[in-house]
Backbone as CSV, one residue per row, in Angstrom:
resi,resn,N_x,N_y,N_z,CA_x,CA_y,CA_z,C_x,C_y,C_z
1,MET,-26.441,-17.086,-55.789,-26.160,-16.318,-54.599,-27.115,-16.709,-53.481
2,ALA,-28.402,-16.829,-53.806,-29.394,-17.203,-52.807,-29.146,-18.624,-52.324
3,SER,-28.720,-19.514,-53.224,-28.468,-20.893,-52.813,-27.247,-20.972,-51.901
4,ALA,-26.266,-20.104,-52.090,-25.087,-20.082,-51.228,-25.467,-19.620,-49.833
5,GLN,-26.375,-18.649,-49.743,-26.822,-18.176,-48.430,-27.607,-19.260,-47.717
6,GLN,-28.431,-20.023,-48.485,-29.196,-21.098,-47.875,-28.262,-22.183,-47.357
7,ASP,-27.205,-22.501,-48.109,-26.239,-23.510,-47.680,-25.539,-23.066,-46.405
8,ASN,-25.189,-21.772,-46.308,-24.545,-21.255,-45.102,-25.482,-21.312,-43.908
9,SER,-26.774,-21.010,-44.136,-27.713,-21.040,-43.021,-27.933,-22.463,-42.532
10,LYS,-27.928,-23.438,-43.467,-28.065,-24.833,-43.061,-26.859,-25.272,-42.242
11,ALA,-25.690,-24.853,-42.668,-24.466,-25.231,-41.947,-24.469,-24.639,-40.560
12,SER,-24.949,-23.398,-40.417,-24.948,-22.783,-39.093,-26.000,-23.403,-38.187
13,VAL,-27.088,-23.925,-38.771,-28.107,-24.589,-37.961,-27.597,-25.940,-37.491
14,ASP,-26.920,-26.669,-38.386,-26.419,-27.993,-38.046,-25.257,-27.938,-37.059
15,ALA,-24.427,-26.914,-37.156,-23.254,-26.807,-36.280,-23.673,-26.223,-34.933
16,PRO,-23.215,-26.812,-33.836,-23.567,-26.267,-32.519,-22.867,-24.923,-32.302
17,PRO,-23.503,-24.047,-31.558,-22.872,-22.754,-31.294,-21.629,-22.929,-30.438
18,VAL,-20.670,-22.076,-30.651,-19.416,-22.128,-29.910,-19.448,-21.042,-28.844
19,GLU,-19.164,-21.424,-27.604,-19.139,-20.471,-26.498,-17.727,-20.390,-25.940
20,ASN,-17.179,-19.185,-25.842,-15.839,-18.955,-25.291,-14.785,-19.801,-25.986
21,GLY,-14.951,-20.018,-27.284,-13.956,-20.777,-28.023,-14.055,-22.273,-27.834
22,ARG,-15.085,-22.759,-27.132,-15.243,-24.192,-26.881,-16.601,-24.651,-27.366
23,ASP,-16.680,-25.866,-27.792,-17.925,-26.466,-28.239,-18.678,-26.945,-27.005
24,PRO,-19.878,-26.393,-26.725,-20.598,-26.791,-25.519,-21.081,-28.223,-25.567
25,ALA,-21.190,-28.824,-26.770,-21.633,-30.208,-26.872,-20.545,-31.175,-26.446
26,SER,-19.303,-30.731,-26.503,-18.225,-31.627,-26.096,-18.236,-31.780,-24.586
27,SER,-17.981,-32.979,-24.146,-18.016,-33.238,-22.705,-16.770,-32.677,-22.042
28,PRO,-16.909,-32.209,-20.796,-15.730,-31.685,-20.100,-14.753,-32.823,-19.850
29,GLY,-13.535,-32.613,-20.251,-12.533,-33.662,-20.108,-11.314,-33.148,-19.380
30,GLU,-10.184,-33.665,-19.784,-8.929,-33.301,-19.157,-8.585,-31.833,-19.358
31,ASP,-9.018,-31.266,-20.505,-8.674,-29.881,-20.803,-9.596,-28.884,-20.112
32,GLU,-10.684,-29.347,-19.553,-11.654,-28.456,-18.921,-11.284,-28.237,-17.455
33,TRP,-10.993,-27.010,-17.099,-10.617,-26.672,-15.728,-11.693,-25.758,-15.155
34,ASP,-12.652,-26.342,-14.441,-13.707,-25.555,-13.823,-13.213,-24.984,-12.499
35,GLU,-14.070,-24.222,-11.841,-13.663,-23.520,-10.616,-13.232,-24.484,-9.512
36,GLU,-13.950,-25.579,-9.361,-13.608,-26.556,-8.311,-12.219,-27.151,-8.550
37,ARG,-11.947,-27.503,-9.794,-10.645,-28.090,-10.115,-9.528,-27.070,-9.934
38,LEU,-9.801,-25.812,-10.284,-8.810,-24.758,-10.077,-8.530,-24.534,-8.597
39,GLU,-9.561,-24.603,-7.759,-9.373,-24.462,-6.307,-8.499,-25.586,-5.767
40,LYS,-8.742,-26.814,-6.217,-7.919,-27.953,-5.795,-6.476,-27.762,-6.250
41,ALA,-6.317,-27.262,-7.481,-4.973,-27.022,-8.007,-4.252,-25.969,-7.175
42,MET,-4.967,-24.917,-6.804,-4.366,-23.868,-5.972,-3.946,-24.425,-4.613
43,ASN,-4.748,-25.321,-4.042,-4.386,-25.936,-2.765,-3.139,-26.813,-2.900
44,ILE,-3.028,-27.520,-4.010,-1.831,-28.334,-4.252,-0.608,-27.436,-4.363
45,LEU,-0.726,-26.362,-5.127,0.397,-25.432,-5.277,0.758,-24.773,-3.947
46,LYS,-0.249,-24.471,-3.138,0.010,-23.865,-1.827,0.777,-24.851,-0.942
47,GLU,0.364,-26.107,-0.956,1.053,-27.122,-0.157,2.494,-27.300,-0.635
48,MET,2.704,-27.284,-1.953,4.069,-27.357,-2.488,4.904,-26.187,-1.979
49,HIS,4.320,-25.013,-2.020,5.025,-23.810,-1.588,5.383,-23.896,-0.103
50,ILE,4.450,-24.317,0.721,4.695,-24.420,2.164,5.797,-25.434,2.445
51,GLN,5.712,-26.604,1.789,6.735,-27.629,2.014,8.101,-27.172,1.504
52,LEU,8.122,-26.526,0.372,9.392,-26.042,-0.167,10.010,-24.999,0.747
53,ARG,9.188,-24.097,1.273,9.698,-23.097,2.219,10.251,-23.774,3.473
54,GLY,9.611,-24.847,3.908,10.105,-25.591,5.062,11.445,-26.251,4.798
55,LEU,11.670,-26.660,3.555,12.937,-27.308,3.207,14.108,-26.327,3.176
56,ARG,13.810,-25.043,3.114,14.896,-24.049,3.115,15.720,-24.122,4.399
57,THR,15.097,-24.556,5.474,15.805,-24.637,6.756,16.273,-26.060,7.064
58,ALA,16.136,-26.968,6.107,16.495,-28.371,6.360,17.981,-28.534,6.668
59,VAL,18.840,-27.901,5.895,20.285,-28.064,6.126,20.710,-27.458,7.462
60,PRO,20.285,-26.241,7.812,20.651,-25.729,9.134,20.132,-26.614,10.276
61,ARG,18.919,-27.150,10.125,18.390,-28.051,11.158,19.139,-29.380,11.163
62,LEU,19.617,-29.784,9.998,20.366,-31.034,9.882,21.693,-30.955,10.629
63,ILE,22.385,-29.836,10.508,23.703,-29.726,11.133,23.658,-29.089,12.525
64,ALA,22.470,-28.708,12.979,22.361,-28.067,14.296,22.991,-28.894,15.418
65,PRO,22.787,-30.210,15.474,23.432,-30.981,16.552,24.962,-30.946,16.485
66,LEU,25.507,-30.725,15.306,26.958,-30.683,15.159,27.548,-29.344,15.581
67,THR,26.716,-28.317,15.632,27.211,-26.976,15.950,27.119,-26.643,17.433
68,THR,26.453,-27.501,18.196,26.345,-27.258,19.640,27.121,-28.328,20.392
69,LYS,27.592,-27.951,21.558,28.341,-28.904,22.382,27.371,-29.904,22.989
70,GLN,27.673,-31.164,22.784,26.836,-32.249,23.292,27.521,-32.878,24.514
71,PRO,26.720,-33.379,25.451,27.310,-33.966,26.663,28.162,-35.213,26.397
72,SER,27.832,-35.956,25.327,28.597,-37.168,25.033,28.530,-37.464,23.536
73,PRO,29.460,-38.277,23.053,29.414,-38.655,21.633,28.125,-39.413,21.274
74,GLU,27.618,-40.174,22.233,26.374,-40.916,21.990,25.197,-39.959,21.787
75,THR,25.159,-38.902,22.588,24.103,-37.894,22.448,24.239,-37.177,21.115
76,LEU,25.469,-36.840,20.751,25.718,-36.195,19.465,25.215,-37.081,18.325
77,TYR,25.580,-38.353,18.377,25.155,-39.289,17.340,23.634,-39.402,17.297
78,ARG,23.002,-39.541,18.451,21.547,-39.692,18.535,20.834,-38.460,17.976
79,GLU,21.301,-37.273,18.347,20.676,-36.030,17.871,20.898,-35.830,16.369
80,PHE,22.099,-36.142,15.912,22.369,-36.008,14.481,21.537,-37.012,13.687
81,ARG,21.426,-38.215,14.182,20.621,-39.238,13.522,19.156,-38.810,13.465
82,ARG,18.655,-38.228,14.535,17.272,-37.748,14.578,17.065,-36.617,13.561
83,SER,18.003,-35.699,13.483,17.860,-34.578,12.544,17.936,-35.055,11.093
84,THR,18.807,-36.043,10.814,18.877,-36.565,9.445,17.598,-37.314,9.078
85,SER,17.047,-38.034,10.021,15.798,-38.758,9.771,14.652,-37.793,9.478
86,THR,14.559,-36.728,10.267,13.511,-35.733,10.066,13.664,-35.047,8.712
87,ALA,14.883,-34.636,8.373,15.133,-33.977,7.092,14.820,-34.915,5.926
88,ASN,15.186,-36.169,6.074,14.914,-37.157,5.034,13.409,-37.345,4.842
89,GLN,12.655,-37.420,5.923,11.199,-37.572,5.828,10.563,-36.367,5.132
90,GLU,11.001,-35.168,5.487,10.461,-33.957,4.861,10.773,-33.928,3.373
91,LEU,11.983,-34.306,3.010,12.378,-34.320,1.608,11.590,-35.370,0.828
92,GLN,11.409,-36.537,1.392,10.637,-37.582,0.724,9.178,-37.167,0.555
93,GLN,8.621,-36.516,1.563,7.245,-36.045,1.477,7.101,-35.016,0.347
94,PHE,8.049,-34.089,0.252,8.010,-33.097,-0.818,8.187,-33.764,-2.173
95,TRP,9.114,-34.696,-2.289,9.355,-35.407,-3.536,8.094,-36.144,-3.982
96,LYS,7.424,-36.783,-3.020,6.189,-37.508,-3.323,5.114,-36.548,-3.840
97,LEU,4.975,-35.396,-3.207,3.992,-34.406,-3.644,4.327,-33.883,-5.036
98,MET,5.593,-33.603,-5.301,5.997,-33.070,-6.602,5.794,-34.086,-7.728
99,ASN,5.908,-35.352,-7.442,5.774,-36.386,-8.464,4.407,-37.048,-8.473
100,ASP,3.490,-36.544,-7.664,2.127,-37.039,-7.644,1.469,-36.743,-8.992
101,GLU,0.626,-37.647,-9.461,-0.008,-37.490,-10.771,-0.807,-36.184,-10.860
102,GLU,-1.552,-35.865,-9.823,-2.356,-34.638,-9.838,-1.470,-33.390,-9.845
103,SER,-0.371,-33.424,-9.103,0.559,-32.295,-9.092,1.169,-32.073,-10.474
104,LEU,1.531,-33.153,-11.134,2.100,-33.045,-12.473,1.088,-32.470,-13.459
105,LYS,-0.192,-32.846,-13.308,-1.242,-32.283,-14.165,-1.392,-30.785,-13.916
106,VAL,-1.339,-30.393,-12.657,-1.464,-28.969,-12.316,-0.313,-28.176,-12.920
107,LEU,0.899,-28.675,-12.781,2.059,-27.975,-13.325,2.020,-27.923,-14.850
108,GLU,1.560,-28.992,-15.481,1.452,-29.010,-16.936,0.382,-28.017,-17.403
109,GLN,-0.741,-27.948,-16.691,-1.788,-26.992,-17.038,-1.268,-25.561,-16.888
110,ALA,-0.479,-25.314,-15.863,0.095,-23.985,-15.676,1.035,-23.635,-16.827
111,ARG,1.851,-24.599,-17.265,2.745,-24.358,-18.404,1.949,-24.046,-19.671
112,LYS,0.886,-24.863,-19.914,0.055,-24.649,-21.097,-0.625,-23.292,-21.055
113,SER,-1.176,-22.954,-19.918,-1.887,-21.684,-19.774,-0.947,-20.507,-20.007
114,ARG,0.241,-20.607,-19.453,1.213,-19.522,-19.629,1.670,-19.418,-21.086
115,ALA,1.813,-20.549,-21.757,2.227,-20.530,-23.165,1.123,-19.948,-24.050
116,GLU,-0.136,-20.274,-23.734,-1.255,-19.776,-24.533,-1.514,-18.296,-24.309
117,ASN,-1.322,-17.834,-23.089,-1.631,-16.439,-22.766,-0.560,-15.881,-21.828
118,PRO,0.615,-15.529,-22.366,1.708,-15.073,-21.507,1.547,-13.640,-20.993
119,ASN,0.648,-12.882,-21.579,0.479,-11.487,-21.179,-0.517,-11.350,-20.029
120,GLY,-0.263,-10.395,-19.164,-1.193,-10.086,-18.082,-1.075,-10.988,-16.867
121,ILE,-0.008,-11.754,-16.753,0.181,-12.603,-15.573,0.745,-11.726,-14.476
122,LYS,-0.019,-11.627,-13.394,0.349,-10.761,-12.287,1.301,-11.489,-11.344
123,PRO,2.390,-10.856,-10.929,3.290,-11.510,-9.966,2.597,-11.688,-8.615
124,TRP,2.920,-12.788,-7.959,2.351,-13.083,-6.656,3.064,-12.265,-5.595
125,LYS,2.288,-11.678,-4.694,2.873,-10.881,-3.612,2.358,-11.390,-2.276
126,VAL,3.271,-11.633,-1.370,2.897,-12.144,-0.055,2.034,-11.141,0.707
127,THR,2.210,-9.864,0.446,1.427,-8.845,1.151,-0.050,-8.916,0.785
128,GLU,-0.360,-9.456,-0.392,-1.755,-9.605,-0.807,-2.383,-10.875,-0.246
129,HIS,-1.562,-11.776,0.277,-2.040,-13.058,0.798,-1.390,-13.353,2.141
130,PRO,-1.841,-12.701,3.204,-1.170,-12.878,4.499,-1.290,-14.297,5.072
131,ASP,-2.270,-15.081,4.617,-2.437,-16.438,5.133,-1.835,-17.490,4.218
132,TRP,-0.864,-17.113,3.404,-0.294,-18.030,2.429,0.373,-19.241,3.059
133,ALA,0.899,-19.102,4.259,1.612,-20.210,4.892,0.721,-21.031,5.818
134,THR,-0.573,-20.737,5.844,-1.502,-21.457,6.704,-2.240,-22.503,5.875
135,ARG,-2.113,-23.751,6.263,-2.786,-24.820,5.541,-4.289,-24.750,5.808
136,GLY,-5.062,-25.119,4.789,-6.509,-25.206,4.950,-7.251,-23.903,4.865
137,THR,-6.605,-22.824,4.425,-7.324,-21.558,4.279,-7.425,-21.171,2.825
């Protein structure tokens, strides 16, 4: 019995202490999300949200030249071409952001976090974040 206790004490001395379910001797890697990385992730998600909200009006802005009377067919064509170009640029910019390597890591981390701890996730409310649509805040 005494030898078993000594063996357990040796094992606990040799093994590093575990803090918050993680081994402190292990180096922070891909799975480690510190405060700075979380802030960057939140900024990426905010930018995605802002761009996505902007795309909600893309179709109405796209067809706006077609819904108003234009002085000439050339003006109609020019305005419609300009609106399609703008909508295309906005869509490509959003697509690029969504498929960016860092964005994909953020979304994957969010999926993992939600799968590991699905309880207690508070819904986001715009009233709690009045500056949600302002970049850089």
